[in-house]
Structures are given as structure tokens and as C-alpha cells.
C-alpha positions as CSV (number, residue, x, y, z in Angstrom):
1,M,1.1,7.8,-10.8
2,S,2.3,4.2,-11.0
3,T,3.4,4.6,-14.6
4,F,5.3,7.8,-13.9
5,G,7.0,6.2,-10.9
6,E,8.0,3.1,-12.9
7,S,9.5,5.3,-15.6
8,L,11.6,7.1,-12.9
9,Y,12.7,3.7,-11.6
10,Y,14.0,2.5,-15.0
11,E,15.6,5.8,-15.9
12,N,17.4,6.2,-12.6
13,K,18.0,2.6,-11.3
14,E,21.8,3.0,-11.5
15,K,21.7,6.2,-9.4
16,V,18.9,6.0,-6.9
17,D,16.2,3.6,-5.7
18,V,12.7,4.5,-6.7
19,L,9.7,2.5,-5.4
20,V,6.0,3.0,-6.2
21,W,3.9,1.9,-3.3
22,N,0.4,1.0,-4.3
23,C,-0.9,1.2,-0.7
24,L,-4.1,-0.5,0.3
25,G,-5.7,-0.3,3.8
26,V,-3.7,1.7,6.3
27,K,-5.1,2.9,9.6
28,T,-4.6,6.6,9.6
29,K,-6.7,9.6,10.7
30,I,-7.6,10.6,7.2
31,F,-10.8,8.6,7.4
32,K,-12.0,10.6,10.4
33,E,-10.9,13.8,8.8
34,A,-12.8,12.9,5.6
35,G,-16.0,12.6,7.6
36,A,-16.4,8.8,8.0
37,S,-19.2,7.9,10.5
38,E,-18.4,6.2,13.8
39,G,-19.7,2.9,12.4
40,E,-17.4,3.2,9.4
41,L,-14.4,4.0,11.6
42,K,-15.2,1.0,13.9
43,S,-15.4,-1.2,10.8
44,L,-12.1,0.1,9.5
45,E,-10.4,-0.3,12.9
46,T,-11.4,-4.0,13.2
47,S,-10.9,-5.0,9.6
48,C,-8.3,-7.7,9.1
49,W,-7.2,-6.0,5.9
50,M,-6.1,-2.7,7.6
51,L,-2.5,-2.3,8.8
52,T,-0.9,0.2,11.1
53,P,1.3,2.7,9.3
54,E,4.4,1.0,10.8
55,K,3.4,-2.4,9.6
56,A,2.5,-1.1,6.2
57,V,5.8,0.6,5.7
58,E,7.7,-2.5,7.1
59,G,6.3,-4.5,4.2
60,I,7.8,-2.4,1.4
61,W,11.5,-2.6,2.4
62,P,12.1,-6.0,0.8
63,D,11.1,-4.6,-2.6
64,L,13.2,-1.5,-2.4
65,G,15.9,-1.7,-5.1
66,R,14.4,-4.9,-6.5
67,S,11.1,-3.9,-8.1
68,P,9.6,-0.7,-9.5
69,V,6.2,-1.3,-7.8
70,T,5.0,-2.9,-4.5
71,L,1.8,-3.5,-2.6
72,G,3.8,-4.1,0.5
73,K,2.7,-6.7,3.0
74,F,1.4,-10.1,1.7
75,K,-2.0,-9.3,3.3
76,H,-2.4,-6.5,0.8
77,Q,-1.2,-8.6,-2.1
78,L,-3.8,-11.2,-1.2
79,R,-6.5,-8.6,-0.8
80,L,-5.8,-7.3,-4.3
81,G,-5.9,-10.8,-5.7
82,I,-9.3,-11.3,-4.1
83,V,-10.7,-8.0,-5.4
84,L,-9.3,-8.4,-9.0
85,F,-9.8,-12.1,-9.5
86,G,-12.5,-13.0,-7.0
87,W,-10.4,-15.5,-5.1
């Protein structure tokens, strides 16, 4: 999906803003609907890496019109660095 979104960004950047959001931990009801246990839900709720939907979306605005792809908030950028590079 990221590659497709990036191609849309480059093909249309003079006409419309396109931003691919590679979203990480966001506190939504999808976890409960997917059948997560109460323990898993509690762990997700208290995780320092999880953001509310409002905070997660707030983090993408600075990249709109400036970058084809974003992770959003610095917290998610840091988390990806930890996961990928073992920081």
C-alpha cells in the first residue's frame, strides 16, 4: 500500500496532497472486536506506545504536503527505530 500511495503522491503533488500514514499503535475498538483477551486489552490500554486516535491523527498534519509517507507522532517513529534497529 505504501508504494501505491507514494506513486500517487509523486504523480499528483501539483494537484492534491497525498499522504501515506503507516500507523502504529492506536487505541481503537478493533482489538476488542478482533477477540483480544481482557489481559491483552489492559496491556494495550496502558502501553506507552499506544495513542488515542486524536493524538495519532494530530501527528500526521506536519507531514501533509511535505512528504509522501509518515509515521505520525515522534513516539511512533521512535518505536519503529527500536523494532527495526534494536535501539
